[in-house]
matplotlib code that plots the C-alpha trace (Angstrom):
import matplotlib.pyplot as plt

x = [94.4, 96.0, 95.2, 98.4, 97.8, 97.5, 101.0, 102.3, 100.6, 102.0, 105.5, 105.3, 104.5, 107.3, 109.7, 108.8, 105.7, 103.3, 100.3, 99.7, 96.5, 95.3, 93.1, 91.4, 93.5, 90.3, 90.1, 93.5, 93.4, 96.5, 97.0, 99.4, 100.6, 102.8, 105.7, 105.3, 105.2, 108.5, 110.0, 109.1, 108.3, 111.0, 114.6, 115.8, 114.9, 117.5, 119.5, 118.2, 117.9, 114.4, 113.1, 112.5, 114.2, 116.2, 113.1, 112.2, 108.5, 105.9, 102.6, 100.9, 103.3, 102.9, 99.1, 99.2, 101.3, 99.2, 96.0, 97.2, 96.8, 93.6, 95.1, 97.7, 99.3, 99.5, 102.4, 102.8]
y = [248.0, 245.2, 245.2, 246.1, 243.1, 240.7, 241.8, 240.6, 237.3, 236.8, 237.8, 235.3, 232.5, 233.6, 233.4, 229.9, 229.9, 227.1, 229.3, 232.9, 234.6, 238.1, 238.1, 240.7, 241.2, 241.2, 237.4, 236.8, 236.1, 236.4, 234.6, 236.4, 233.1, 232.6, 233.8, 230.8, 228.4, 229.9, 229.8, 226.3, 224.6, 225.6, 224.3, 227.4, 229.8, 232.5, 231.3, 233.8, 237.6, 237.4, 235.3, 236.0, 237.0, 239.0, 240.4, 243.4, 243.5, 242.8, 241.1, 244.5, 246.5, 243.9, 244.0, 247.8, 247.8, 245.0, 246.9, 249.6, 247.1, 246.0, 243.3, 240.5, 238.1, 234.5, 232.6, 228.9]
z = [30.3, 32.3, 36.0, 38.0, 40.3, 37.3, 36.2, 39.6, 39.2, 35.7, 36.9, 39.8, 37.3, 35.0, 37.9, 38.7, 41.0, 40.2, 41.2, 42.2, 43.2, 44.3, 47.4, 49.6, 52.8, 54.9, 54.3, 56.0, 59.7, 61.9, 65.1, 67.4, 68.8, 65.7, 67.8, 70.1, 67.1, 65.9, 69.4, 70.3, 67.0, 64.7, 64.7, 62.9, 65.8, 66.0, 63.0, 60.4, 60.6, 59.1, 62.1, 65.7, 67.9, 65.3, 63.6, 65.7, 64.7, 67.2, 66.2, 66.9, 64.7, 61.9, 62.1, 62.0, 58.8, 57.3, 57.8, 55.4, 52.5, 50.7, 48.5, 48.9, 46.5, 47.5, 45.7, 45.6]

ax = plt.figure().add_subplot(projection="3d")
ax.plot(x, y, z, "-o")
ax.set_aspect("equal")
plt.show()
């Protein structure tokens, strides 16, 4: 039986990714200062609905949702 995560890796490669890998989410560390990097370091601030300030998702809400997962796929 093929691992359900390996199906996602294969699909990512088929769709054009150069690499894809499944990792444990407990190896990912978030820095809540990302908002400041977006606000003061990105020339696209406020131009897209997926970015702050349009994205109504606080770092705490994101972390709470993220903590519900044990695996992540990293796509390059």
